[in-house]
C-alpha positions as CSV (number, residue, x, y, z in Angstrom):
1,M,16.2,-11.8,-29.6
2,Y,15.6,-12.3,-25.9
3,L,16.0,-8.5,-25.5
4,S,13.2,-8.0,-28.1
5,I,11.0,-10.4,-26.1
6,E,11.7,-8.5,-22.9
7,E,10.8,-5.2,-24.7
8,K,7.5,-6.8,-25.9
9,L,6.6,-7.8,-22.3
10,T,7.5,-4.3,-21.1
11,K,5.2,-2.7,-23.8
12,T,2.4,-5.2,-23.1
13,M,2.3,-5.4,-19.3
14,G,4.9,-2.9,-18.1
15,L,7.2,-5.6,-16.7
16,T,10.9,-4.6,-16.7
17,S,13.7,-7.2,-16.6
18,T,15.4,-5.2,-13.9
19,S,12.4,-5.9,-11.5
20,V,12.2,-9.6,-12.0
21,G,15.6,-10.4,-13.5
22,S,16.3,-11.3,-17.1
23,S,16.9,-14.9,-16.0
24,T,13.3,-15.2,-14.9
25,I,12.0,-14.1,-18.2
26,H,14.5,-16.3,-20.1
27,R,13.3,-19.4,-18.1
28,A,9.7,-18.5,-18.9
29,V,10.5,-18.1,-22.6
30,E,12.4,-21.4,-22.7
31,S,9.5,-23.2,-20.9
32,R,7.0,-21.9,-23.5
33,M,9.3,-22.7,-26.4
34,K,9.6,-26.3,-25.1
35,Q,5.9,-26.6,-24.8
36,I,5.2,-25.5,-28.4
37,Q,8.2,-27.5,-29.6
38,T,10.5,-24.8,-31.0
39,D,14.1,-23.9,-30.2
40,D,14.2,-20.7,-32.3
41,P,13.9,-17.6,-30.2
42,E,13.3,-15.4,-33.3
43,H,10.4,-17.6,-34.4
44,Y,9.0,-17.4,-30.9
45,Y,9.3,-13.6,-30.9
46,Q,7.4,-13.4,-34.2
47,L,4.8,-15.8,-32.7
48,I,4.0,-13.6,-29.6
49,C,3.8,-10.6,-31.9
50,T,1.1,-12.3,-34.0
51,D,-0.6,-14.8,-31.6
52,E,-2.4,-13.1,-28.7
53,D,-3.0,-16.4,-27.0
54,E,0.7,-17.3,-26.9
55,L,1.5,-13.9,-25.6
56,K,-1.0,-14.5,-22.8
57,N,0.6,-17.9,-22.1
58,L,4.0,-16.2,-21.8
59,I,2.6,-13.6,-19.4
60,E,1.2,-16.5,-17.3
61,A,4.6,-18.2,-17.2
62,V,6.4,-15.0,-16.1
63,I,3.9,-14.1,-13.4
64,I,4.7,-15.7,-10.0
65,P,1.8,-15.1,-7.5
66,E,3.2,-14.3,-4.1
67,T,0.3,-13.4,-1.7
68,W,-1.5,-14.5,1.4
69,F,-4.5,-13.5,3.5
70,F,-4.1,-10.2,5.4
71,R,-0.6,-9.7,4.1
72,D,1.1,-6.9,6.0
73,H,-1.9,-6.5,8.2
74,H,-1.7,-2.7,8.9
75,P,-3.5,-1.7,5.7
76,F,-6.5,-3.8,6.8
77,I,-6.4,-2.1,10.3
78,A,-6.6,1.2,8.4
79,L,-9.4,-0.1,6.3
80,A,-11.4,-1.2,9.3
81,T,-10.9,2.3,10.8
82,Y,-12.1,3.9,7.6
83,A,-15.2,1.7,7.5
84,K,-16.2,2.5,11.1
85,Q,-15.8,6.2,10.5
86,R,-17.8,6.3,7.3
87,T,-21.5,7.2,7.6
88,L,-23.5,5.8,4.7
89,S,-26.8,7.0,3.4
90,P,-29.4,4.2,2.8
91,L,-28.5,3.7,-0.9
92,E,-24.8,4.5,-0.6
93,T,-22.2,1.8,-1.2
94,I,-18.4,1.9,-0.6
95,R,-16.7,0.9,-3.8
96,I,-13.3,-0.8,-3.6
97,L,-10.8,-1.7,-6.4
98,S,-8.1,-4.4,-5.8
99,I,-5.5,-4.5,-8.6
100,P,-3.7,-6.8,-9.2
101,C,-5.8,-9.3,-7.2
102,S,-3.6,-12.3,-7.9
103,T,-5.3,-15.5,-6.7
104,G,-7.9,-13.6,-4.5
105,E,-6.3,-13.4,-1.1
106,E,-6.2,-9.6,-0.9
107,P,-9.8,-8.8,-2.1
108,Y,-11.2,-11.5,0.1
109,S,-9.2,-10.1,3.0
110,I,-10.8,-6.7,2.3
111,A,-14.3,-8.3,2.3
112,M,-13.6,-10.1,5.6
113,T,-12.2,-6.9,7.2
114,L,-15.3,-4.9,6.3
115,L,-17.7,-7.6,7.5
116,Q,-15.7,-7.8,10.8
117,A,-16.0,-4.0,11.0
118,G,-19.8,-4.3,11.1
119,M,-20.6,-3.4,7.5
120,R,-23.5,-5.1,5.9
121,P,-22.9,-7.0,2.7
122,N,-24.9,-4.5,0.7
123,E,-22.9,-1.6,1.9
124,F,-19.7,-2.4,0.0
125,S,-18.6,-3.9,-3.3
126,I,-15.2,-5.0,-4.4
127,D,-13.9,-5.2,-8.0
128,A,-10.8,-7.4,-8.3
129,I,-8.7,-7.3,-11.5
130,D,-5.6,-9.3,-12.6
131,I,-3.8,-9.8,-15.9
132,S,-3.6,-13.5,-15.4
133,N,-6.6,-15.7,-16.4
134,Q,-5.2,-18.5,-14.3
135,N,-5.1,-16.3,-11.2
136,I,-8.7,-15.2,-11.8
137,T,-9.8,-18.8,-12.2
138,K,-8.2,-19.8,-8.9
139,A,-9.6,-16.7,-7.2
140,K,-13.1,-17.5,-8.2
141,E,-12.7,-21.1,-7.0
142,A,-11.6,-19.7,-3.6
143,K,-10.0,-22.8,-2.2
144,Y,-6.6,-22.3,-0.6
145,G,-3.7,-24.3,0.8
146,K,-1.8,-23.6,4.0
147,N,0.6,-21.3,2.3
148,S,-2.1,-18.7,1.9
149,F,-2.5,-18.5,5.7
150,R,0.7,-17.0,7.1
151,E,-0.5,-14.5,9.6
152,E,-0.3,-15.5,13.3
153,D,-4.0,-14.8,14.0
154,Q,-6.0,-17.5,12.3
155,R,-9.4,-16.8,13.8
156,Y,-10.8,-15.6,10.5
157,R,-10.0,-18.9,8.9
158,D,-12.2,-20.7,11.4
159,Q,-15.0,-18.2,10.8
160,Y,-15.0,-17.8,7.0
161,F,-13.5,-21.1,5.8
162,H,-14.3,-24.8,6.0
163,Q,-11.8,-27.5,5.4
164,E,-12.0,-29.8,2.3
165,N,-9.2,-32.4,2.5
166,E,-5.9,-30.4,2.4
167,R,-7.5,-27.1,1.3
168,Y,-9.8,-24.5,2.8
169,A,-12.9,-23.3,1.0
170,L,-14.2,-19.8,1.5
171,T,-17.8,-19.2,2.5
172,Q,-20.2,-17.9,-0.1
173,E,-21.0,-14.8,2.0
174,V,-17.4,-13.5,1.4
175,K,-17.2,-14.8,-2.2
176,D,-20.3,-12.9,-3.2
177,R,-18.8,-9.6,-2.2
178,V,-16.0,-9.7,-4.8
179,R,-16.3,-9.5,-8.6
180,F,-13.3,-10.8,-10.5
181,V,-12.4,-9.7,-14.0
182,Q,-9.3,-10.4,-16.1
183,G,-7.8,-7.1,-17.4
184,N,-4.6,-5.3,-18.2
185,I,-4.3,-1.8,-16.8
186,L,-1.9,-0.8,-19.6
187,N,-4.4,-1.8,-22.3
188,P,-5.8,1.5,-23.7
189,Q,-9.2,-0.3,-24.0
190,F,-9.2,-1.3,-20.3
191,T,-11.8,0.4,-18.0
192,P,-12.9,-0.7,-14.5
193,A,-16.5,-1.5,-13.7
194,H,-17.0,1.9,-12.0
195,T,-15.8,5.4,-12.8
196,E,-15.0,6.2,-9.2
197,Y,-13.8,4.2,-6.2
198,D,-13.6,5.1,-2.5
199,I,-10.6,2.8,-1.9
200,I,-8.0,1.4,-4.2
201,F,-5.6,-1.4,-3.2
202,C,-2.6,-1.6,-5.6
203,R,0.2,-3.1,-3.6
204,N,3.4,-4.4,-5.1
205,L,2.5,-3.7,-8.8
206,L,4.3,-0.4,-9.4
207,I,7.7,-1.9,-8.4
208,Y,7.7,-3.9,-11.6
209,F,7.3,-0.9,-13.8
210,D,9.7,1.8,-15.0
211,R,9.1,5.4,-14.0
212,P,7.0,6.5,-17.0
213,T,4.7,3.5,-16.6
214,Q,4.4,4.1,-12.9
215,E,3.3,7.7,-13.5
216,K,0.8,6.6,-16.1
217,C,-0.8,4.1,-13.7
218,L,-0.8,6.6,-10.9
219,L,-2.7,9.1,-13.0
220,L,-5.3,6.4,-13.8
221,F,-5.7,5.6,-10.1
222,E,-6.0,9.3,-9.3
223,K,-8.7,9.6,-12.0
224,W,-10.6,6.5,-10.5
225,L,-10.5,7.7,-6.9
226,T,-13.2,9.8,-5.3
227,P,-12.0,13.1,-3.8
228,G,-10.4,12.1,-0.5
229,G,-10.4,8.5,-1.5
230,V,-7.7,6.2,0.0
231,F,-5.0,4.6,-2.1
232,F,-2.9,1.7,-0.6
233,V,0.5,0.8,-2.0
234,G,3.3,-1.6,-1.1
235,H,6.0,-0.4,1.3
236,A,8.6,-0.2,-1.5
237,E,6.4,1.9,-3.7
238,T,6.2,5.2,-1.8
239,G,8.2,7.8,-3.6
240,S,8.2,11.1,-5.5
241,S,5.8,10.0,-8.2
242,I,3.1,9.2,-5.6
243,N,3.8,12.2,-3.5
244,A,3.4,14.5,-6.5
245,I,-0.2,13.3,-7.0
246,F,-1.5,12.1,-3.6
247,D,-1.2,13.2,0.0
248,I,-0.1,10.9,2.8
249,A,-2.9,9.5,4.9
250,P,-2.3,9.3,8.6
251,Y,-2.7,5.6,8.9
252,P,0.4,4.2,10.7
253,R,2.4,1.6,8.8
254,A,-0.3,1.2,6.2
255,F,1.5,3.1,3.3
256,A,-1.8,4.8,2.5
257,F,-2.4,8.0,0.5
258,R,-5.4,10.3,-0.2
259,K,-6.6,11.9,-3.3
260,R,-6.3,15.6,-3.1
261,V,-9.5,17.6,-2.9
262,A,-10.0,20.6,-5.2
263,Q,-10.3,24.0,-3.5
264,K,-14.0,24.2,-4.6
265,E,-14.8,20.9,-3.0
266,K,-13.0,22.0,0.2
267,A,-15.0,25.1,0.4
268,K,-18.2,23.2,-0.2
269,E,-17.5,20.7,2.5
270,A,-16.6,23.5,4.9
271,I,-20.0,25.1,4.4
272,V,-22.0,21.9,4.5
273,T,-20.2,20.3,7.4
274,P,-18.3,23.0,9.4
275,K,-17.7,20.7,12.4
276,K,-16.5,17.7,10.4
277,T,-13.7,15.9,12.3
278,S,-12.9,13.0,10.0
279,T,-9.3,12.3,9.0
280,A,-9.9,13.7,5.5
281,S,-11.3,17.0,6.7
282,I,-8.5,17.5,9.2
283,L,-6.0,16.8,6.5
284,E,-7.7,19.2,4.1
285,N,-8.1,22.1,6.6
286,N,-4.6,21.9,8.1
287,R,-2.4,21.0,5.1
288,K,0.2,23.6,4.2
289,T,2.3,24.0,1.1
290,I,5.5,22.0,1.3
291,A,8.5,24.3,1.4
292,P,11.1,24.1,-1.4
293,A,14.3,22.2,-0.8
294,P,16.6,24.1,1.5
295,K,19.9,25.2,0.0
296,V,21.8,23.9,2.9
297,K,21.3,20.2,3.7
298,P,19.8,19.9,7.2
299,K,21.6,17.9,9.8
300,I,20.1,15.0,11.6
301,I,18.8,16.4,14.9
302,P,19.2,14.1,17.9
303,P,16.4,14.0,20.4
304,E,16.5,16.6,23.3
305,I,16.5,14.4,26.3
306,T,15.4,16.1,29.5
307,N,15.1,12.9,31.5
308,P,17.8,10.6,30.1
309,M,17.1,6.9,29.9
310,P,19.3,4.2,28.2
311,I,17.9,3.2,24.9
312,E,17.9,-0.5,25.8
313,V,15.7,0.4,28.8
314,A,13.5,2.4,26.6
315,N,12.7,-0.7,24.6
316,K,11.4,-2.3,27.7
317,V,9.3,0.7,28.6
318,R,7.9,0.6,25.0
319,L,6.6,-2.9,25.7
320,A,5.4,-2.0,29.2
321,E,3.5,1.0,27.9
322,N,2.3,-0.7,24.8
323,E,-1.4,0.0,25.6
324,T,-0.7,3.7,25.7
325,V,1.1,3.6,22.4
326,V,-1.8,1.6,20.8
327,Q,-4.2,4.3,22.0
328,I,-2.1,7.0,20.5
329,E,-2.0,5.1,17.2
330,R,-5.8,4.6,17.3
331,K,-6.4,8.3,17.8
332,A,-4.2,9.1,14.8
333,N,-6.1,6.6,12.7
334,E,-9.4,8.1,13.7
335,G,-8.3,11.6,12.7
336,R,-8.1,12.9,16.3
337,L,-4.7,14.5,15.5
338,E,-4.6,17.1,18.2
339,E,-5.3,14.5,20.9
340,A,-2.7,12.2,19.5
341,M,-0.1,15.0,19.4
342,L,-0.8,15.9,23.0
343,D,-0.5,12.3,24.1
344,C,2.7,11.9,22.2
345,N,4.2,15.0,23.8
346,Q,3.1,14.0,27.3
347,Y,4.5,10.5,26.8
348,L,7.8,11.8,25.5
349,I,8.2,14.0,28.6
350,R,8.3,10.8,30.6
351,Y,10.0,8.5,28.1
352,P,12.0,10.6,25.6
353,N,13.9,7.6,24.2
354,V,10.9,5.6,22.8
355,A,11.3,5.6,19.0
356,Q,7.8,4.5,18.1
357,V,6.2,7.5,19.8
358,H,8.5,9.8,17.9
359,Y,7.4,8.1,14.8
360,L,3.7,8.4,15.6
361,L,4.3,12.1,16.4
362,G,5.9,12.5,12.9
363,L,2.9,10.9,11.3
364,V,0.6,13.4,13.1
365,Q,2.7,16.3,12.2
366,Q,2.9,15.2,8.6
367,A,-0.9,14.9,8.4
368,Q,-1.2,18.5,9.8
369,G,1.2,19.8,7.1
370,K,4.0,20.4,9.6
371,T,6.7,19.1,7.3
372,R,9.8,20.4,9.1
373,Q,8.6,19.1,12.5
374,A,7.6,15.8,11.0
375,K,11.0,15.3,9.4
376,E,12.7,16.0,12.7
377,S,10.5,13.5,14.5
378,F,11.3,10.8,11.9
379,Q,15.0,11.6,12.2
380,K,14.7,11.2,16.0
381,T,13.0,7.9,15.4
382,I,15.9,6.5,13.4
383,Y,18.4,8.1,15.7
384,L,16.9,6.0,18.5
385,E,16.1,2.9,16.4
386,P,18.2,2.8,13.2
387,T,16.3,-0.1,11.8
388,H,12.9,1.6,11.9
389,F,11.7,0.8,8.4
390,E,8.6,3.0,8.2
391,A,10.5,6.1,9.4
392,L,13.2,5.6,6.8
393,I,10.5,5.3,4.0
394,H,8.8,8.5,5.1
395,L,12.2,10.3,5.2
396,S,13.0,9.1,1.7
397,S,9.6,10.3,0.4
398,M,10.1,13.7,2.1
399,A,13.6,14.1,0.6
400,E,12.3,13.3,-2.9
401,N,9.5,15.9,-2.4
402,Q,12.2,18.5,-1.6
403,G,14.3,17.5,-4.6
404,D,17.1,15.9,-2.7
405,Q,17.5,12.7,-4.6
406,V,20.8,11.8,-3.0
407,E,19.3,11.9,0.5
408,A,16.2,10.1,-0.7
409,K,18.3,7.2,-2.1
410,R,20.3,7.0,1.1
411,Y,17.2,6.5,3.2
412,R,15.6,4.1,0.7
413,D,18.7,2.0,0.5
414,R,18.9,1.7,4.2
415,A,15.2,0.7,4.3
416,E,15.8,-1.9,1.6
417,R,18.7,-3.5,3.5
418,I,16.5,-3.7,6.5
419,R,13.7,-5.3,4.5
420,K,16.0,-7.9,3.0
421,K,17.5,-8.8,6.3
422,A,14.1,-9.3,7.8
423,E,13.1,-11.6,5.0
424,V,16.2,-13.7,5.5
425,S,15.6,-14.0,9.2
């Protein structure tokens, strides 16, 4: 009967027992059965099939919020770059969707990022959606404990919060920018507040779904995004399903994608703005068709080193030259891809063993549609730094695009081992 309950949860909210573990679901079921004073799993199964309120209670018991402000900060760096590049007409507003929003840390982080980037409050709106009513209630309250503040940089807390006993209350300025709504993306009756969004944050939701449910959700997000809109996912959610629908956006370490622009739209943009230099236009004008999978599996190509330097010394150089690397990354974020590529190549002439610059070069090449060169750059990255998580994720996605599921799994398994080791340490 527990299996039937698991299947009911999968049908209702897309949750698979393999993603959270059957034991987690069993504990939630037993907790709810105890609260309603029954010890019969079959009776409880019949109850959740007929009582919508109890089904919601079970969903609340299964969901364990795990979030904090500016979690994995690179997507917010990319968001700030996007905001600074975007030129708005007087009546135009950037629309953003955050789903699932959990207890509000992510959508509020989005709002603070945009305010810090110089946007006026009336220039953006954020819709935040979660399946949990409890999460929505906490998000609207906007009072948080220390566990919600895990990033090293705490300056935003001083600026946008005031302390109330052991908790921190968010300022009204930020609260007013977010509209919270309870909703289930898998409910056929569910529709967001707007028909199109410029940006969608959907991080760490797809990992709980099976492949058909993932694909269903991705098609919804593609429908809701404006042409060229940006879609942020979690680091473990980049894979063939996403790459089949979206294009990778050149925001380093942000795990961001762009909605593809139809050929008519591309032609229209080329006529209206022939000198457009935004990231989106560069991607659109330079993208090439990805070649089919080669019959012979390519070998990993080690870097050609013209001026050898021990790898352990290269790590020190990477720190010493950090400002240069940051500038290259900034140019890539701003869509100045040719400049970023030139800087990478010039840097690698001096320091050919610096993995991070090979990685940035791969991102630029990927944005330009140079798939083969990008793959070689990512391979050089992990040759020099075997634990480079982002390069492994990109290689896994590229292998899936080319139909090589064995190689894709090999890279993804390596990345997952690195992630788990980092969490333990």
